[in-house]
GUGUGU-648929 format. One record per atom (N, C-alpha, C, O, CB): residue number from 1; residue in three letters; atom name; z negated, x negated, y negated. Coordinates in steps of 0.05 Angstrom, whole numbers. Last residue first. Glycine has a CB too. Layout:
BEGIN
[NUM, "Ala", "CA", [Z, X, Y]]
...
! end
This chain:
BEGIN
[102, "Gly", "N", [473, 142, 568]]
[102, "Gly", "CA", [489, 118, 552]]
[102, "Gly", "C", [518, 121, 566]]
[102, "Gly", "O", [537, 106, 560]]
[102, "Gly", "CB", [474, 82, 557]]
[101, "Pro", "N", [428, 187, 546]]
[101, "Pro", "CA", [430, 186, 570]]
[101, "Pro", "C", [463, 156, 553]]
[101, "Pro", "O", [469, 157, 529]]
[101, "Pro", "CB", [434, 224, 591]]
[100, "Gly", "N", [359, 164, 524]]
[100, "Gly", "CA", [382, 181, 530]]
[100, "Gly", "C", [408, 185, 544]]
[100, "Gly", "O", [399, 186, 566]]
[100, "Gly", "CB", [387, 185, 517]]
[99, "Gly", "N", [310, 131, 495]]
[99, "Gly", "CA", [321, 127, 534]]
[99, "Gly", "C", [334, 153, 539]]
[99, "Gly", "O", [325, 167, 556]]
[99, "Gly", "CB", [289, 126, 563]]
[98, "Ser", "N", [330, 81, 457]]
[98, "Ser", "CA", [327, 107, 462]]
[98, "Ser", "C", [330, 116, 489]]
[98, "Ser", "O", [349, 111, 503]]
[98, "Ser", "CB", [342, 121, 447]]
[97, "Ala", "N", [277, 38, 437]]
[97, "Ala", "CA", [304, 41, 449]]
[97, "Ala", "C", [306, 77, 454]]
[97, "Ala", "O", [288, 93, 453]]
[97, "Ala", "CB", [306, 20, 482]]
[96, "Gln", "N", [244, 35, 373]]
[96, "Gln", "CA", [240, 45, 407]]
[96, "Gln", "C", [277, 47, 430]]
[96, "Gln", "O", [295, 64, 428]]
[96, "Gln", "CB", [223, 90, 403]]
[95, "Arg", "N", [239, -5, 335]]
[95, "Arg", "CA", [259, 8, 343]]
[95, "Arg", "C", [256, 12, 357]]
[95, "Arg", "O", [264, -6, 372]]
[95, "Arg", "CB", [277, 4, 343]]
[94, "Pro", "N", [172, -21, 309]]
[94, "Pro", "CA", [203, -37, 324]]
[94, "Pro", "C", [210, -9, 324]]
[94, "Pro", "O", [195, 9, 315]]
[94, "Pro", "CB", [204, -58, 362]]
[93, "Phe", "N", [155, -10, 233]]
[93, "Phe", "CA", [151, -18, 256]]
[93, "Phe", "C", [171, -16, 269]]
[93, "Phe", "O", [192, -12, 257]]
[93, "Phe", "CB", [134, -7, 268]]
[92, "Ala", "N", [141, -5, 168]]
[92, "Ala", "CA", [148, -13, 196]]
[92, "Ala", "C", [143, -19, 199]]
[92, "Ala", "O", [127, -36, 190]]
[92, "Ala", "CB", [158, -20, 208]]
[91, "Arg", "N", [110, 29, 113]]
[91, "Arg", "CA", [98, 35, 130]]
[91, "Arg", "C", [125, 8, 154]]
[91, "Arg", "O", [110, -9, 143]]
[91, "Arg", "CB", [94, 75, 132]]
[90, "Ile", "N", [84, 27, 42]]
[90, "Ile", "CA", [106, 23, 64]]
[90, "Ile", "C", [91, 21, 105]]
[90, "Ile", "O", [70, 13, 115]]
[90, "Ile", "CB", [122, -14, 50]]
[89, "Thr", "N", [70, 66, -8]]
[89, "Thr", "CA", [74, 61, 11]]
[89, "Thr", "C", [97, 50, 26]]
[89, "Thr", "O", [121, 58, 25]]
[89, "Thr", "CB", [68, 76, 17]]
[88, "Ile", "N", [55, 59, -78]]
[88, "Ile", "CA", [91, 45, -65]]
[88, "Ile", "C", [65, 44, -31]]
[88, "Ile", "O", [46, 28, -29]]
[88, "Ile", "CB", [111, -9, -87]]
[87, "Arg", "N", [30, 90, -145]]
[87, "Arg", "CA", [44, 79, -108]]
[87, "Arg", "C", [63, 68, -99]]
[87, "Arg", "O", [86, 66, -108]]
[87, "Arg", "CB", [49, 97, -91]]
[86, "Glu", "N", [-2, 115, -190]]
[86, "Glu", "CA", [30, 105, -169]]
[86, "Glu", "C", [29, 84, -156]]
[86, "Glu", "O", [26, 61, -163]]
[86, "Glu", "CB", [57, 97, -184]]
[85, "Arg", "N", [-39, 182, -159]]
[85, "Arg", "CA", [-40, 157, -165]]
[85, "Arg", "C", [4, 137, -168]]
[85, "Arg", "O", [25, 142, -156]]
[85, "Arg", "CB", [-65, 148, -134]]
[84, "Glu", "N", [-32, 229, -130]]
[84, "Glu", "CA", [-56, 220, -143]]
[84, "Glu", "C", [-60, 191, -159]]
[84, "Glu", "O", [-81, 182, -167]]
[84, "Glu", "CB", [-74, 222, -125]]
[83, "Gly", "N", [38, 245, -131]]
[83, "Gly", "CA", [10, 222, -118]]
[83, "Gly", "C", [-10, 238, -153]]
[83, "Gly", "O", [-7, 248, -176]]
[83, "Gly", "CB", [22, 164, -118]]
[82, "Glu", "N", [108, 261, -112]]
[82, "Glu", "CA", [81, 264, -131]]
[82, "Glu", "C", [60, 257, -119]]
[82, "Glu", "O", [60, 260, -95]]
[82, "Glu", "CB", [73, 292, -141]]
[81, "Arg", "N", [146, 223, -89]]
[81, "Arg", "CA", [133, 251, -80]]
[81, "Arg", "C", [118, 252, -103]]
[81, "Arg", "O", [122, 231, -116]]
[81, "Arg", "CB", [114, 252, -51]]
[80, "Arg", "N", [202, 194, -44]]
[80, "Arg", "CA", [190, 207, -80]]
[80, "Arg", "C", [171, 225, -80]]
[80, "Arg", "O", [178, 246, -71]]
[80, "Arg", "CB", [211, 224, -100]]
[79, "Glu", "N", [229, 154, 12]]
[79, "Glu", "CA", [224, 194, -3]]
[79, "Glu", "C", [206, 175, -33]]
[79, "Glu", "O", [201, 151, -37]]
[79, "Glu", "CB", [188, 231, 28]]
[78, "Val", "N", [267, 123, 46]]
[78, "Val", "CA", [251, 122, 28]]
[78, "Val", "C", [259, 150, 11]]
[78, "Val", "O", [279, 161, 2]]
[78, "Val", "CB", [252, 95, 14]]
[77, "Leu", "N", [282, 112, 104]]
[77, "Leu", "CA", [268, 136, 100]]
[77, "Leu", "C", [251, 130, 69]]
[77, "Leu", "O", [226, 131, 68]]
[77, "Leu", "CB", [247, 143, 130]]
[76, "Leu", "N", [312, 69, 157]]
[76, "Leu", "CA", [307, 62, 133]]
[76, "Leu", "C", [298, 97, 125]]
[76, "Leu", "O", [308, 112, 142]]
[76, "Leu", "CB", [336, 44, 117]]
[75, "Arg", "N", [331, 40, 224]]
[75, "Arg", "CA", [329, 65, 203]]
[75, "Arg", "C", [310, 68, 184]]
[75, "Arg", "O", [287, 70, 193]]
[75, "Arg", "CB", [326, 89, 215]]
[74, "Ala", "N", [344, -10, 222]]
[74, "Ala", "CA", [365, 6, 229]]
[74, "Ala", "C", [357, 36, 215]]
[74, "Ala", "O", [371, 51, 201]]
[74, "Ala", "CB", [369, 5, 262]]
[73, "Val", "N", [338, -80, 202]]
[73, "Val", "CA", [329, -40, 188]]
[73, "Val", "C", [348, -19, 211]]
[73, "Val", "O", [372, -21, 207]]
[73, "Val", "CB", [350, -31, 141]]
[72, "Gln", "N", [363, -117, 210]]
[72, "Gln", "CA", [350, -109, 225]]
[72, "Gln", "C", [329, -77, 215]]
[72, "Gln", "O", [312, -61, 224]]
[72, "Gln", "CB", [339, -135, 230]]
[71, "Ala", "N", [380, -133, 150]]
[71, "Ala", "CA", [403, -129, 176]]
[71, "Ala", "C", [383, -116, 191]]
[71, "Ala", "O", [384, -93, 181]]
[71, "Ala", "CB", [418, -160, 194]]
[70, "Asp", "N", [340, -168, 141]]
[70, "Asp", "CA", [337, -147, 133]]
[70, "Asp", "C", [363, -113, 148]]
[70, "Asp", "O", [361, -89, 153]]
[70, "Asp", "CB", [338, -159, 101]]
[69, "Asp", "N", [310, -214, 179]]
[69, "Asp", "CA", [325, -211, 154]]
[69, "Asp", "C", [329, -178, 157]]
[69, "Asp", "O", [319, -166, 176]]
[69, "Asp", "CB", [356, -232, 153]]
[68, "His", "N", [270, -223, 219]]
[68, "His", "CA", [284, -247, 203]]
[68, "His", "C", [299, -231, 177]]
[68, "His", "O", [298, -242, 155]]
[68, "His", "CB", [310, -266, 226]]
[67, "Phe", "N", [206, -186, 193]]
[67, "Phe", "CA", [227, -184, 216]]
[67, "Phe", "C", [250, -211, 200]]
[67, "Phe", "O", [248, -217, 177]]
[67, "Phe", "CB", [243, -143, 220]]
[66, "Leu", "N", [166, -203, 169]]
[66, "Leu", "CA", [158, -164, 198]]
[66, "Leu", "C", [183, -166, 220]]
[66, "Leu", "O", [186, -159, 243]]
[66, "Leu", "CB", [165, -115, 176]]
[65, "Tyr", "N", [167, -228, 150]]
[65, "Tyr", "CA", [142, -226, 155]]
[65, "Tyr", "C", [153, -212, 187]]
[65, "Tyr", "O", [149, -212, 212]]
[65, "Tyr", "CB", [123, -208, 130]]
[64, "Gly", "N", [232, -249, 125]]
[64, "Gly", "CA", [211, -262, 140]]
[64, "Gly", "C", [180, -263, 151]]
[64, "Gly", "O", [169, -284, 157]]
[64, "Gly", "CB", [212, -276, 133]]
[63, "Lys", "N", [217, -189, 96]]
[63, "Lys", "CA", [235, -195, 93]]
[63, "Lys", "C", [233, -232, 101]]
[63, "Lys", "O", [233, -246, 80]]
[63, "Lys", "CB", [240, -182, 67]]
[62, "Ile", "N", [190, -165, 42]]
[62, "Ile", "CA", [169, -168, 74]]
[62, "Ile", "C", [186, -185, 95]]
[62, "Ile", "O", [173, -197, 112]]
[62, "Ile", "CB", [163, -131, 94]]
[61, "Ala", "N", [226, -171, 0]]
[61, "Ala", "CA", [202, -177, -7]]
[61, "Ala", "C", [194, -185, 24]]
[61, "Ala", "O", [192, -209, 31]]
[61, "Ala", "CB", [185, -152, -24]]
[60, "Asp", "N", [275, -133, 18]]
[60, "Asp", "CA", [264, -158, 5]]
[60, "Asp", "C", [243, -174, 9]]
[60, "Asp", "O", [246, -193, 24]]
[60, "Asp", "CB", [261, -153, -14]]
[59, "Leu", "N", [244, -95, 21]]
[59, "Leu", "CA", [254, -104, 34]]
[59, "Leu", "C", [259, -129, 43]]
[59, "Leu", "O", [252, -142, 63]]
[59, "Leu", "CB", [264, -97, 29]]
[58, "Leu", "N", [234, -79, -34]]
[58, "Leu", "CA", [213, -90, -21]]
[58, "Leu", "C", [216, -107, 5]]
[58, "Leu", "O", [202, -125, 13]]
[58, "Leu", "CB", [197, -69, -16]]
[57, "Ala", "N", [275, -81, -61]]
[57, "Ala", "CA", [270, -91, -67]]
[57, "Ala", "C", [242, -107, -60]]
[57, "Ala", "O", [231, -127, -68]]
[57, "Ala", "CB", [277, -82, -80]]
[56, "Lys", "N", [302, -38, -33]]
[56, "Lys", "CA", [322, -72, -27]]
[56, "Lys", "C", [290, -90, -49]]
[56, "Lys", "O", [290, -115, -46]]
[56, "Lys", "CB", [375, -73, -54]]
[55, "Ala", "N", [285, 19, -51]]
[55, "Ala", "CA", [277, 9, -24]]
[55, "Ala", "C", [286, -29, -5]]
[55, "Ala", "O", [281, -39, 17]]
[55, "Ala", "CB", [293, 35, -7]]
[54, "Leu", "N", [295, 8, -103]]
[54, "Leu", "CA", [259, -1, -93]]
[54, "Leu", "C", [273, -12, -71]]
[54, "Leu", "O", [275, -36, -66]]
[54, "Leu", "CB", [229, 26, -86]]
[53, "Asn", "N", [334, 19, -109]]
[53, "Asn", "CA", [334, -12, -117]]
[53, "Asn", "C", [302, -16, -106]]
[53, "Asn", "O", [289, -37, -102]]
[53, "Asn", "CB", [340, -19, -156]]
[52, "Asp", "N", [343, 61, -84]]
[52, "Asp", "CA", [358, 46, -62]]
[52, "Asp", "C", [342, 27, -82]]
[52, "Asp", "O", [332, 12, -66]]
[52, "Asp", "CB", [396, 47, -55]]
[51, "Leu", "N", [305, 99, -128]]
[51, "Leu", "CA", [312, 83, -98]]
[51, "Leu", "C", [319, 60, -82]]
[51, "Leu", "O", [304, 43, -71]]
[51, "Leu", "CB", [326, 89, -92]]
[50, "Asp", "N", [318, 74, -178]]
[50, "Asp", "CA", [342, 87, -168]]
[50, "Asp", "C", [321, 71, -132]]
[50, "Asp", "O", [321, 49, -121]]
[50, "Asp", "CB", [386, 72, -184]]
[49, "Met", "N", [288, 111, -238]]
[49, "Met", "CA", [275, 92, -215]]
[49, "Met", "C", [300, 97, -198]]
[49, "Met", "O", [308, 120, -199]]
[49, "Met", "CB", [242, 101, -199]]
[48, "Trp", "N", [248, 141, -284]]
[48, "Trp", "CA", [285, 137, -282]]
[48, "Trp", "C", [279, 104, -263]]
[48, "Trp", "O", [269, 83, -271]]
[48, "Trp", "CB", [308, 132, -328]]
[47, "Pro", "N", [203, 177, -251]]
[47, "Pro", "CA", [207, 154, -266]]
[47, "Pro", "C", [234, 143, -266]]
[47, "Pro", "O", [242, 134, -244]]
[47, "Pro", "CB", [190, 135, -258]]
[46, "Pro", "N", [177, 257, -249]]
[46, "Pro", "CA", [195, 226, -236]]
[46, "Pro", "C", [192, 199, -249]]
[46, "Pro", "O", [171, 200, -263]]
[46, "Pro", "CB", [230, 229, -238]]
[45, "Glu", "N", [129, 262, -282]]
[45, "Glu", "CA", [169, 273, -286]]
[45, "Glu", "C", [156, 236, -275]]
[45, "Glu", "O", [143, 216, -281]]
[45, "Glu", "CB", [198, 288, -332]]
[44, "Gly", "N", [59, 256, -251]]
[44, "Gly", "CA", [75, 270, -279]]
[44, "Gly", "C", [101, 270, -277]]
[44, "Gly", "O", [102, 285, -258]]
[44, "Gly", "CB", [72, 257, -307]]
[43, "Val", "N", [55, 200, -215]]
[43, "Val", "CA", [43, 216, -228]]
[43, "Val", "C", [65, 228, -250]]
[43, "Val", "O", [82, 216, -261]]
[43, "Val", "CB", [18, 203, -239]]
[42, "His", "N", [77, 185, -148]]
[42, "His", "CA", [85, 183, -186]]
[42, "His", "C", [79, 198, -195]]
[42, "His", "O", [93, 218, -191]]
[42, "His", "CB", [109, 183, -199]]
[41, "Glu", "N", [115, 141, -94]]
[41, "Glu", "CA", [75, 160, -110]]
[41, "Glu", "C", [70, 153, -138]]
[41, "Glu", "O", [64, 132, -149]]
[41, "Glu", "CB", [36, 146, -94]]
[40, "Met", "N", [145, 133, -56]]
[40, "Met", "CA", [141, 125, -92]]
[40, "Met", "C", [123, 140, -89]]
[40, "Met", "O", [126, 157, -71]]
[40, "Met", "CB", [163, 132, -120]]
[39, "Val", "N", [136, 103, 25]]
[39, "Val", "CA", [138, 127, -6]]
[39, "Val", "C", [131, 112, -34]]
[39, "Val", "O", [119, 91, -37]]
[39, "Val", "CB", [109, 156, -4]]
[38, "Ile", "N", [182, 86, 69]]
[38, "Ile", "CA", [172, 66, 46]]
[38, "Ile", "C", [185, 93, 18]]
[38, "Ile", "O", [205, 100, 6]]
[38, "Ile", "CB", [193, 22, 47]]
[37, "Glu", "N", [197, 51, 127]]
[37, "Glu", "CA", [186, 82, 111]]
[37, "Glu", "C", [172, 82, 89]]
[37, "Glu", "O", [148, 78, 90]]
[37, "Glu", "CB", [167, 100, 126]]
[36, "Val", "N", [234, 34, 172]]
[36, "Val", "CA", [218, 31, 156]]
[36, "Val", "C", [219, 37, 135]]
[36, "Val", "O", [239, 32, 120]]
[36, "Val", "CB", [213, 15, 155]]
[35, "Val", "N", [254, 12, 235]]
[35, "Val", "CA", [240, 23, 231]]
[35, "Val", "C", [220, 32, 205]]
[35, "Val", "O", [197, 38, 210]]
[35, "Val", "CB", [237, 16, 245]]
[34, "Phe", "N", [290, -42, 277]]
[34, "Phe", "CA", [257, -41, 257]]
[34, "Phe", "C", [269, -19, 232]]
[34, "Phe", "O", [285, -25, 214]]
[34, "Phe", "CB", [244, -84, 238]]
[33, "Asp", "N", [313, -81, 320]]
[33, "Asp", "CA", [314, -48, 308]]
[33, "Asp", "C", [296, -51, 294]]
[33, "Asp", "O", [281, -69, 302]]
[33, "Asp", "CB", [311, -21, 325]]
[32, "Gly", "N", [307, -154, 342]]
[32, "Gly", "CA", [305, -129, 348]]
[32, "Gly", "C", [313, -109, 331]]
[32, "Gly", "O", [330, -122, 318]]
[32, "Gly", "CB", [283, -125, 353]]
[31, "Tyr", "N", [249, -212, 326]]
[31, "Tyr", "CA", [277, -194, 327]]
[31, "Tyr", "C", [280, -168, 341]]
[31, "Tyr", "O", [261, -158, 352]]
[31, "Tyr", "CB", [296, -209, 340]]
[30, "Ser", "N", [201, -208, 275]]
[30, "Ser", "CA", [224, -208, 295]]
[30, "Ser", "C", [232, -211, 292]]
[30, "Ser", "O", [239, -215, 269]]
[30, "Ser", "CB", [234, -200, 307]]
[29, "Pro", "N", [155, -267, 253]]
[29, "Pro", "CA", [172, -246, 236]]
[29, "Pro", "C", [189, -239, 278]]
[29, "Pro", "O", [190, -254, 297]]
[29, "Pro", "CB", [200, -268, 196]]
[28, "Arg", "N", [90, -274, 281]]
[28, "Arg", "CA", [125, -289, 259]]
[28, "Arg", "C", [133, -266, 270]]
[28, "Arg", "O", [124, -251, 288]]
[28, "Arg", "CB", [151, -326, 267]]
[27, "Ala", "N", [22, -289, 257]]
[27, "Ala", "CA", [48, -272, 272]]
[27, "Ala", "C", [72, -265, 263]]
[27, "Ala", "O", [76, -253, 242]]
[27, "Ala", "CB", [41, -249, 278]]
[26, "Gly", "N", [-18, -310, 226]]
[26, "Gly", "CA", [-11, -316, 261]]
[26, "Gly", "C", [13, -301, 277]]
[26, "Gly", "O", [19, -302, 301]]
[26, "Gly", "CB", [-38, -307, 278]]
[25, "Arg", "N", [-44, -263, 194]]
[25, "Arg", "CA", [-38, -294, 204]]
[25, "Arg", "C", [-33, -299, 231]]
[25, "Arg", "O", [-44, -291, 252]]
[25, "Arg", "CB", [-61, -311, 200]]
[24, "Trp", "N", [-43, -215, 163]]
[24, "Trp", "CA", [-24, -217, 193]]
[24, "Trp", "C", [-26, -244, 194]]
[24, "Trp", "O", [-3, -253, 195]]
[24, "Trp", "CB", [11, -206, 194]]
[23, "Glu", "N", [-78, -216, 127]]
[23, "Glu", "CA", [-83, -205, 155]]
[23, "Glu", "C", [-64, -188, 177]]
[23, "Glu", "O", [-63, -168, 192]]
[23, "Glu", "CB", [-104, -188, 150]]
[22, "Lys", "N", [-62, -254, 93]]
[22, "Lys", "CA", [-101, -257, 98]]
[22, "Lys", "C", [-107, -226, 127]]
[22, "Lys", "O", [-127, -218, 138]]
[22, "Lys", "CB", [-128, -244, 49]]
[21, "Arg", "N", [-19, -267, 97]]
[21, "Arg", "CA", [-40, -292, 84]]
[21, "Arg", "C", [-78, -279, 101]]
[21, "Arg", "O", [-99, -287, 111]]
[21, "Arg", "CB", [-38, -290, 33]]
[20, "Phe", "N", [-2, -212, 74]]
[20, "Phe", "CA", [4, -226, 100]]
[20, "Phe", "C", [-4, -242, 111]]
[20, "Phe", "O", [-1, -242, 136]]
[20, "Phe", "CB", [19, -233, 103]]
[19, "Phe", "N", [-13, -213, 19]]
[19, "Phe", "CA", [-20, -187, 48]]
[19, "Phe", "C", [-28, -209, 69]]
[19, "Phe", "O", [-49, -220, 77]]
[19, "Phe", "CB", [15, -163, 64]]
[18, "Glu", "N", [7, -251, -12]]
[18, "Glu", "CA", [-23, -247, 0]]
[18, "Glu", "C", [-38, -223, 26]]
[18, "Glu", "O", [-57, -219, 40]]
[18, "Glu", "CB", [-38, -239, -26]]
[17, "Tyr", "N", [55, -220, 10]]
[17, "Tyr", "CA", [47, -256, 11]]
[17, "Tyr", "C", [17, -250, 23]]
[17, "Tyr", "O", [7, -247, 45]]
[17, "Tyr", "CB", [46, -277, -29]]
[16, "Val", "N", [65, -176, -32]]
[16, "Val", "CA", [71, -173, -2]]
[16, "Val", "C", [54, -211, 22]]
[16, "Val", "O", [46, -213, 45]]
[16, "Val", "CB", [118, -171, -3]]
[15, "Leu", "N", [46, -204, -78]]
[15, "Leu", "CA", [33, -176, -64]]
[15, "Leu", "C", [33, -188, -39]]
[15, "Leu", "O", [16, -202, -27]]
[15, "Leu", "CB", [52, -145, -65]]
[14, "Pro", "N", [93, -241, -84]]
[14, "Pro", "CA", [72, -245, -73]]
[14, "Pro", "C", [45, -226, -82]]
[14, "Pro", "O", [26, -237, -93]]
[14, "Pro", "CB", [69, -272, -75]]
[13, "Lys", "N", [133, -194, -86]]
[13, "Lys", "CA", [132, -210, -63]]
[13, "Lys", "C", [105, -226, -58]]
[13, "Lys", "O", [94, -226, -36]]
[13, "Lys", "CB", [154, -228, -65]]
[12, "Tyr", "N", [134, -149, -120]]
[12, "Tyr", "CA", [130, -146, -97]]
[12, "Tyr", "C", [114, -168, -79]]
[12, "Tyr", "O", [94, -165, -65]]
[12, "Tyr", "CB", [151, -139, -90]]
[11, "Tyr", "N", [160, -175, -166]]
[11, "Tyr", "CA", [134, -164, -183]]
[11, "Tyr", "C", [129, -165, -140]]
[11, "Tyr", "O", [119, -186, -133]]
[11, "Tyr", "CB", [135, -121, -215]]
[10, "Lys", "N", [202, -190, -154]]
[10, "Lys", "CA", [191, -213, -158]]
[10, "Lys", "C", [158, -198, -161]]
[10, "Lys", "O", [138, -211, -159]]
[10, "Lys", "CB", [206, -231, -185]]
[9, "Ala", "N", [232, -144, -149]]
[9, "Ala", "CA", [233, -157, -131]]
[9, "Ala", "C", [212, -175, -129]]
[9, "Ala", "O", [202, -180, -106]]
[9, "Ala", "CB", [253, -166, -130]]
[8, "Gln", "N", [226, -92, -179]]
[8, "Gln", "CA", [231, -114, -192]]
[8, "Gln", "C", [216, -125, -158]]
[8, "Gln", "O", [196, -116, -147]]
[8, "Gln", "CB", [217, -120, -229]]
[7, "Thr", "N", [216, -47, -194]]
[7, "Thr", "CA", [236, -45, -177]]
[7, "Thr", "C", [254, -75, -171]]
[7, "Thr", "O", [277, -80, -165]]
[7, "Thr", "CB", [254, -22, -188]]
[6, "Thr", "N", [146, -21, -199]]
[6, "Thr", "CA", [177, -23, -202]]
[6, "Thr", "C", [204, -26, -178]]
[6, "Thr", "O", [210, -15, -157]]
[6, "Thr", "CB", [178, -47, -218]]
[5, "Leu", "N", [83, 11, -202]]
[5, "Leu", "CA", [125, 29, -193]]
[5, "Leu", "C", [144, 0, -207]]
[5, "Leu", "O", [155, 5, -229]]
[5, "Leu", "CB", [140, 76, -225]]
[4, "Gly", "N", [16, 10, -169]]
[4, "Gly", "CA", [46, 2, -198]]
[4, "Gly", "C", [67, 1, -185]]
[4, "Gly", "O", [71, -8, -162]]
[4, "Gly", "CB", [49, -31, -218]]
[3, "Asp", "N", [-4, -18, -114]]
[3, "Asp", "CA", [-1, -6, -139]]
[3, "Asp", "C", [21, -13, -153]]
[3, "Asp", "O", [38, -32, -152]]
[3, "Asp", "CB", [-23, -11, -154]]
[2, "Ile", "N", [13, -17, -48]]
[2, "Ile", "CA", [21, -13, -54]]
[2, "Ile", "C", [24, -9, -97]]
[2, "Ile", "O", [44, 0, -108]]
[2, "Ile", "CB", [19, -4, -34]]
[1, "Met", "N", [0, -19, 29]]
[1, "Met", "CA", [0, -2, 2]]
[1, "Met", "C", [0, -26, -26]]
[1, "Met", "O", [-11, -48, -25]]
[1, "Met", "CB", [-34, 21, 2]]
! end
């Protein structure tokens, strides 16, 4: 979870670095497909911010920690909604292989 809203990757990179340094010790980026869900919460009127630019900035910030390249993101959900404060929540996890007929 990140407080504040901007599309500037340079804002998120130090925050993401600190999170992974403290909470994700010893973990290495993985290969394979990932699902990434990003929720941007705002107060009042929605900000003039393109969600695709926000997603790109955040994917650039987490690249190298969870996965090697953002090309590994097979499913991306980016949502804007009103909240109690301005913040961004990111959820990322490996995509499960579909068990359907091949």
